[in-house]
MARMI-315271 format. One record per atom (N, C-alpha, C): residue in one letter; x, y, z. Coordinates in steps of 0.05 Angstrom, whole numbers, padded with zeros to 5 digits, always signed. Example, Ala and Ser with C-alpha at 12.3 -4.5 7.8 and 13.67 -1.06 7.14 Angstrom:
2
A+00264-00114+00156 A+00246-00090+00156 A+00264-00066+00156 S+00257-00045+00142 S+00273-00021+00143 S+00258+00001+00157 
END
This chain:
217
M+00299+01246+00909 M+00270+01244+00911 M+00260+01218+00897 F+00237+01209+00906 F+00226+01184+00895 F+00196+01189+00888 T+00183+01169+00877 T+00156+01172+00868 T+00136+01154+00883 G+00146+01135+00898 G+00127+01116+00911 G+00117+01094+00893 I+00129+01092+00869 I+00122+01070+00851 I+00144+01049+00853 I+00138+01027+00866 I+00158+01006+00871 I+00167+00993+00845 E+00194+00991+00842 E+00205+00979+00818 E+00207+00948+00820 E+00212+00938+00843 E+00213+00909+00847 E+00214+00903+00877 M+00208+00878+00883 M+00213+00868+00910 M+00239+00853+00910 G+00257+00862+00927 G+00282+00848+00931 G+00280+00829+00954 V+00301+00814+00960 V+00301+00796+00982 V+00326+00801+00999 V+00322+00803+01025 V+00344+00808+01043 V+00362+00784+01044 K+00388+00788+01038 K+00408+00766+01039 K+00420+00765+01067 A+00425+00789+01078 A+00436+00791+01105 A+00429+00818+01117 A+00426+00818+01144 A+00420+00843+01158 A+00431+00840+01186 G+00442+00862+01196 G+00453+00860+01223 G+00457+00888+01236 R+00463+00888+01262 R+00467+00912+01276 R+00495+00913+01288 T+00506+00937+01290 T+00532+00941+01303 T+00529+00965+01322 L+00550+00971+01337 L+00550+00994+01355 L+00546+01020+01339 Q+00554+01020+01314 Q+00553+01044+01297 Q+00527+01045+01281 G+00510+01025+01284 G+00485+01025+01268 G+00479+00997+01258 G+00477+00995+01232 G+00471+00969+01220 G+00475+00969+01190 G+00469+00947+01178 G+00471+00945+01149 G+00453+00924+01138 V+00449+00925+01112 V+00432+00905+01099 V+00442+00900+01071 T+00442+00874+01064 T+00450+00865+01037 T+00425+00854+01024 I+00418+00863+01000 I+00393+00856+00986 I+00398+00845+00959 L+00386+00822+00953 L+00387+00810+00926 L+00365+00824+00909 A+00373+00831+00885 A+00354+00845+00868 A+00362+00842+00839 K+00346+00852+00820 K+00352+00852+00792 K+00348+00879+00779 T+00323+00887+00777 T+00316+00912+00763 T+00330+00936+00774 V+00330+00941+00800 V+00342+00965+00811 V+00372+00965+00809 L+00384+00943+00804 L+00413+00942+00801 L+00423+00951+00774 D+00405+00954+00755 D+00412+00962+00728 D+00421+00992+00729 G+00446+00996+00724 G+00457+01023+00724 G+00463+01034+00752 L+00458+01018+00772 L+00462+01028+00800 L+00492+01028+00806 K+00500+01049+00821 K+00529+01051+00829 K+00531+01060+00857 V+00555+01056+00868 V+00560+01065+00896 V+00555+01095+00899 G+00540+01102+00920 G+00533+01130+00925 G+00505+01136+00916 D+00492+01119+00900 D+00465+01124+00892 D+00445+01119+00915 S+00422+01131+00913 S+00401+01128+00934 S+00380+01108+00925 V+00371+01091+00943 V+00350+01072+00939 V+00332+01071+00963 T+00305+01070+00959 T+00288+01067+00982 T+00284+01037+00987 V+00286+01029+01012 V+00282+01002+01021 V+00258+01003+01041 N+00236+00993+01032 N+00211+00996+01048 N+00206+01025+01056 G+00211+01042+01037 G+00205+01071+01041 G+00227+01087+01054 V+00249+01074+01061 V+00271+01088+01075 V+00294+01093+01055 C+00302+01118+01053 C+00323+01125+01034 C+00350+01116+01046 L+00364+01099+01031 L+00390+01089+01039 L+00410+01095+01016 T+00436+01097+01024 T+00457+01102+01005 T+00471+01075+00999 V+00474+01069+00973 V+00488+01044+00966 V+00518+01047+00971 V+00529+01027+00986 V+00558+01027+00991 V+00572+01006+00976 E+00558+00985+00967 E+00569+00964+00950 E+00547+00954+00932 C+00554+00947+00907 C+00534+00935+00889 C+00548+00920+00867 D+00535+00900+00857 D+00544+00885+00833 D+00519+00877+00817 G+00522+00858+00800 G+00499+00850+00784 G+00478+00834+00798 A+00483+00826+00823 A+00464+00809+00837 A+00454+00820+00863 E+00469+00838+00876 E+00461+00847+00902 E+00472+00875+00907 M+00461+00888+00928 M+00470+00915+00937 M+00471+00915+00967 R+00489+00931+00978 R+00491+00934+01007 R+00489+00963+01015 A+00476+00968+01037 A+00473+00996+01047 A+00476+00995+01077 D+00488+01017+01088 D+00490+01020+01117 D+00465+01033+01127 I+00459+01029+01153 I+00435+01040+01165 I+00444+01054+01191 S+00437+01080+01193 S+00446+01095+01217 S+00430+01087+01241 P+00441+01093+01265 P+00427+01087+01290 P+00400+01100+01291 E+00398+01125+01282 E+00373+01140+01282 E+00352+01127+01264 T+00361+01118+01241 T+00342+01104+01222 T+00332+01078+01234 L+00350+01063+01248 L+00342+01039+01261 L+00321+01044+01283 K+00323+01067+01295 K+00305+01074+01317 K+00278+01082+01308 V+00276+01096+01285 V+00250+01108+01277 V+00237+01093+01254 T+00248+01071+01244 T+00236+01055+01222 T+00235+01026+01230 T+00225+01010+01211 T+00223+00981+01216 T+00248+00966+01206 L+00268+00980+01195 L+00290+00966+01183 L+00306+00949+01203 G+00305+00957+01228 G+00320+00941+01248 G+00309+00913+01252 A+00285+00908+01243 A+00273+00881+01246 A+00278+00863+01222 L+00291+00874+01201 L+00295+00858+01177 L+00313+00834+01183 K+00307+00812+01169 K+00324+00788+01172 K+00326+00774+01145 A+00345+00756+01142 A+00350+00742+01117 A+00324+00729+01107 G+00318+00732+01081 G+00294+00720+01070 G+00270+00739+01068 D+00271+00761+01082 D+00249+00780+01081 D+00247+00794+01054 P+00223+00797+01043 P+00220+00813+01018 P+00219+00842+01025 V+00230+00859+01008 V+00230+00888+01013 V+00223+00903+00987 N+00209+00926+00990 N+00202+00943+00967 N+00225+00960+00960 L+00232+00962+00935 L+00255+00977+00925 L+00248+00997+00904 E+00259+01021+00906 E+00256+01041+00885 E+00282+01058+00883 R+00292+01061+00859 R+00314+01079+00854 R+00305+01108+00854 A+00323+01127+00860 A+00317+01155+00860 A+00308+01163+00832 M+00288+01181+00830 M+00278+01190+00804 M+00298+01208+00791 R+00296+01210+00765 R+00312+01228+00749 R+00295+01251+00738 L+00307+01275+00735 L+00293+01297+00722 L+00283+01288+00695 G+00257+01292+00690 G+00245+01284+00665 G+00229+01259+00667 D+00233+01244+00690 D+00216+01220+00694 D+00187+01227+00699 R+00169+01209+00692 R+00141+01213+00699 R+00137+01209+00729 L+00121+01226+00741 L+00115+01224+00769 L+00089+01208+00772 G+00092+01182+00772 G+00068+01165+00773 G+00055+01164+00800 G+00069+01169+00822 G+00057+01169+00848 G+00055+01198+00859 H+00072+01204+00878 H+00075+01232+00888 H+00103+01236+00898 L+00110+01260+00904 L+00138+01266+00913 L+00143+01253+00940 V+00163+01236+00941 V+00171+01221+00965 V+00200+01227+00971 T+00206+01232+00997 T+00234+01238+01004 T+00249+01214+01014 G+00235+01194+01024 G+00248+01171+01036 G+00256+01176+01065 H+00246+01198+01077 H+00250+01204+01105 H+00225+01198+01120 V+00225+01176+01135 V+00201+01165+01148 V+00192+01183+01171 D+00166+01188+01172 D+00154+01204+01193 D+00146+01188+01218 G+00142+01162+01214 G+00134+01145+01236 G+00128+01117+01227 V+00123+01100+01247 V+00117+01072+01241 V+00087+01067+01249 G+00073+01055+01231 G+00045+01049+01236 G+00041+01019+01239 T+00017+01011+01249 T+00010+00983+01253 T-00015+00976+01238 I-00015+00955+01223 I-00039+00946+01209 I-00059+00935+01229 R-00083+00948+01230 R-00103+00940+01249 R-00126+00925+01236 S-00129+00927+01210 S-00150+00914+01195 S-00141+00908+01167 R-00148+00885+01157 R-00142+00877+01129 R-00166+00861+01119 V-00181+00874+01101 V-00206+00861+01092 V-00206+00860+01062 Q-00212+00836+01052 Q-00215+00832+01023 Q-00240+00846+01013 D-00238+00862+00992 D-00261+00877+00982 D-00262+00872+00952 A-00276+00851+00943 A-00275+00842+00915 A-00246+00836+00909 D-00235+00848+00888 D-00207+00842+00881 D-00187+00859+00897 A-00197+00879+00910 A-00179+00897+00925 A-00177+00889+00955 I-00159+00903+00969 I-00156+00898+00998 I-00159+00925+01012 Q-00176+00926+01032 Q-00179+00950+01048 Q-00162+00947+01073 I-00143+00965+01077 I-00125+00963+01100 I-00127+00988+01117 V-00131+00984+01144 V-00132+01005+01163 V-00106+01005+01179 I-00092+01028+01180 I-00066+01030+01193 I-00068+01050+01216 E-00061+01040+01240 E-00060+01058+01263 E-00034+01074+01263 A-00036+01099+01269 A-00012+01116+01268 A-00013+01138+01290 A+00009+01149+01296 A+00011+01170+01316 A-00002+01196+01306 H-00010+01213+01325 H-00022+01239+01317 H-00004+01255+01299 D+00022+01255+01305 D+00041+01271+01289 D+00041+01262+01260 V+00033+01238+01254 V+00030+01229+01226 V+00003+01235+01216 L-00018+01229+01231 L-00045+01233+01222 L-00052+01262+01216 R-00039+01281+01229 R-00046+01309+01224 R-00040+01317+01195 Y-00024+01302+01181 Y-00018+01308+01153 Y-00033+01290+01134 C-00050+01272+01144 C-00065+01254+01127 C-00093+01266+01122 V-00100+01269+01097 V-00126+01280+01090 V-00139+01261+01069 P-00166+01258+01070 P-00180+01242+01050 P-00173+01251+01022 K-00167+01232+01005 K-00159+01236+00977 K-00131+01247+00974 G-00117+01250+00997 G-00089+01258+00996 G-00071+01234+00992 S-00045+01238+00992 S-00026+01217+00988 S-00011+01210+01013 V-00004+01185+01016 V+00013+01175+01038 V+00030+01153+01027 T+00054+01150+01039 T+00072+01129+01031 T+00073+01108+01053 V+00066+01083+01045 V+00066+01061+01064 V+00087+01040+01054 D+00108+01037+01070 D+00131+01020+01062 D+00141+01026+01034 G+00141+01052+01028 G+00152+01061+01002 G+00132+01063+00980 I+00107+01054+00985 I+00086+01053+00964 I+00068+01077+00966 S+00065+01091+00944 S+00047+01114+00943 S+00018+01105+00942 L+00002+01113+00961 L-00026+01105+00963 L-00043+01130+00968 T-00069+01127+00962 T-00088+01148+00967 T-00103+01142+00993 V-00104+01163+01010 V-00119+01160+01036 V-00149+01161+01030 N-00163+01140+01039 N-00192+01139+01035 N-00206+01155+01057 D-00199+01150+01082 D-00211+01166+01103 D-00192+01165+01127 V-00197+01184+01146 V-00179+01187+01169 V-00196+01187+01194 T-00187+01173+01215 T-00200+01174+01241 T-00181+01186+01262 E-00189+01186+01287 E-00171+01196+01308 E-00147+01179+01312 R-00149+01153+01304 R-00127+01135+01310 R-00113+01124+01286 G-00125+01128+01262 G-00112+01116+01239 G-00124+01125+01213 F-00117+01111+01191 F-00128+01118+01165 F-00131+01093+01148 R-00148+01095+01127 R-00153+01071+01110 R-00144+01076+01082 V-00132+01055+01070 V-00123+01056+01042 V-00134+01032+01028 T-00136+01034+01002 T-00144+01011+00985 T-00120+01002+00969 V-00115+00976+00970 V-00093+00964+00954 V-00104+00949+00931 I-00099+00958+00907 I-00109+00944+00883 I-00094+00919+00878 P-00105+00900+00862 P-00092+00874+00857 P-00063+00876+00847 Y-00058+00895+00829 Y-00030+00897+00818 Y-00011+00905+00841 T-00018+00924+00857 T-00001+00933+00879 T+00003+00910+00899 A-00018+00895+00904 A-00015+00872+00923 A+00004+00851+00912 K+00004+00848+00885 K+00021+00828+00872 K+00051+00836+00872 V+00057+00861+00868 V+00085+00869+00863 V+00098+00883+00887 T+00083+00885+00910 T+00095+00897+00934 T+00089+00879+00958 T+00102+00887+00980 T+00098+00871+01005 T+00071+00874+01017 L+00055+00894+01009 L+00028+00898+01021 L+00010+00874+01015 G+00017+00859+00994 G+00001+00835+00988 G+00003+00813+01008 I+00025+00814+01024 I+00029+00793+01044 I+00029+00803+01073 K+00026+00829+01076 K+00025+00840+01103 K-00001+00832+01117 Q+00001+00827+01143 Q-00022+00818+01158 Q-00028+00837+01182 M-00050+00832+01195 M-00057+00848+01219 M-00035+00846+01240 G-00027+00868+01251 G-00006+00868+01271 G+00021+00875+01260 D+00024+00873+01234 D+00050+00879+01221 D+00054+00910+01222 T+00079+00918+01224 T+00086+00946+01224 T+00096+00955+01196 V+00091+00981+01191 V+00099+00992+01165 V+00110+01020+01169 N+00129+01028+01151 N+00140+01055+01151 N+00121+01074+01138 L+00117+01098+01149 L+00098+01118+01139 L+00112+01144+01133 E+00106+01155+01110 E+00116+01182+01103 E+00092+01198+01093 T+00086+01221+01105 T+00064+01237+01096 T+00072+01255+01073 D+00051+01267+01061 D+00056+01284+01038 D+00072+01308+01045 L+00094+01312+01030 L+00112+01334+01035 L+00099+01362+01033 I+00080+01364+01015 I+00067+01390+01011 I+00052+01400+01036 G+00039+01382+01050 G+00025+01389+01074 G+00044+01400+01096 R+00067+01389+01098 R+00087+01399+01118 R+00097+01427+01111 Y+00101+01432+01085 Y+00110+01458+01076 Y+00088+01479+01082 V+00063+01472+01077 V+00041+01491+01082 V+00040+01498+01111 E+00043+01478+01129 E+00043+01483+01157 E+00066+01502+01165 R+00089+01498+01153 R+00112+01514+01159 R+00108+01543+01151 L+00094+01547+01129 L+00088+01574+01119 L+00069+01589+01137 F+00050+01574+01150 F+00030+01585+01166 F+00033+01575+01195 P+00050+01588+01211 P+00056+01578+01238 P+00032+01573+01256 G+00011+01589+01252 G-00013+01585+01269 G-00025+01558+01266 L-00021+01545+01243 L-00033+01518+01239 L-00020+01497+01258 Q+00005+01502+01267 Q+00018+01482+01284 Q+00005+01479+01311 A-00009+01500+01319 A-00024+01498+01344 A-00052+01490+01341 G-00060+01484+01316 G-00087+01475+01310 G-00106+01497+01306 G-00097+01522+01306 G-00115+01545+01303 G-00111+01557+01276 P-00125+01580+01271 P-00122+01594+01245 P-00095+01607+01242 P-00086+01613+01218 P-00061+01627+01214 P-00060+01653+01229 D-00037+01660+01242 D-00035+01684+01257 D-00022+01706+01240 V-00025+01704+01213 V-00014+01725+01195 V-00036+01732+01176 K-00034+01756+01164 K-00053+01765+01143 K-00044+01754+01116 I-00061+01738+01104 I-00054+01726+01078 I-00064+01745+01056 D-00046+01760+01044 D-00054+01777+01022 D-00034+01773+00999 R-00038+01789+00978 R-00021+01786+00954 R+00009+01790+00960 D+00014+01811+00977 D+00042+01817+00984 D+00055+01793+00999 Y+00040+01781+01017 Y+00050+01758+01032 Y+00057+01735+01014 L+00039+01729+00995 L+00044+01707+00976 L+00067+01713+00957 Q+00070+01738+00948 Q+00092+01745+00930 Q+00119+01742+00943 K+00121+01751+00968 K+00146+01750+00983 K+00156+01721+00986 R+00137+01702+00986 R+00144+01674+00990 R+00145+01658+00964 G+00143+01673+00942 G+00145+01660+00916 G+00121+01642+00909 L+00098+01647+00922 L+00075+01630+00917 L+00058+01640+00893 I+00062+01665+00885 I+00049+01675+00861 I+00069+01692+00845 
END
């Protein structure tokens, strides 16, 4: 699990595709401290397993499925990437619970300077937007952000100066694509109440017995 609080921006040293998928080598500093083969790191919000690492760089393989459903297939040498190591039990949860399993790719449709902050509107598929709620959380390229409002085609987030400085959102422009992961809690709630999947009211009686059987009280 991750928190959506980016530890540093690394730089892609090499990236490529093979018949079996692909791989990426990233230059970094902070995230390499204590990192070992087999550890998990999010790269632009995508959970990858470290297969090689030393004091200057790390390498991870990318599965064909991940290349298909994320933006990692477009990475090239010199690109900056957001990096976060997996959280440890006892760490502060500064953002929200993030799995590193991307739900979809969004496109930046608007980027407007608002005093010191940046207002960004991201277009996304319905399957992503159904889990986006005002004041809820969403992960954009690995960054935990608060959803300001939601429309039929997208949602808006505010990027504060610090986040713009230490993540790739500070340099993203209109038309750029980003990896999106919705709040895990919303998906669990939908799973508990099957009727919600069809857009209607729950088709079960919600009482104390129902909640106790599912460990909710």
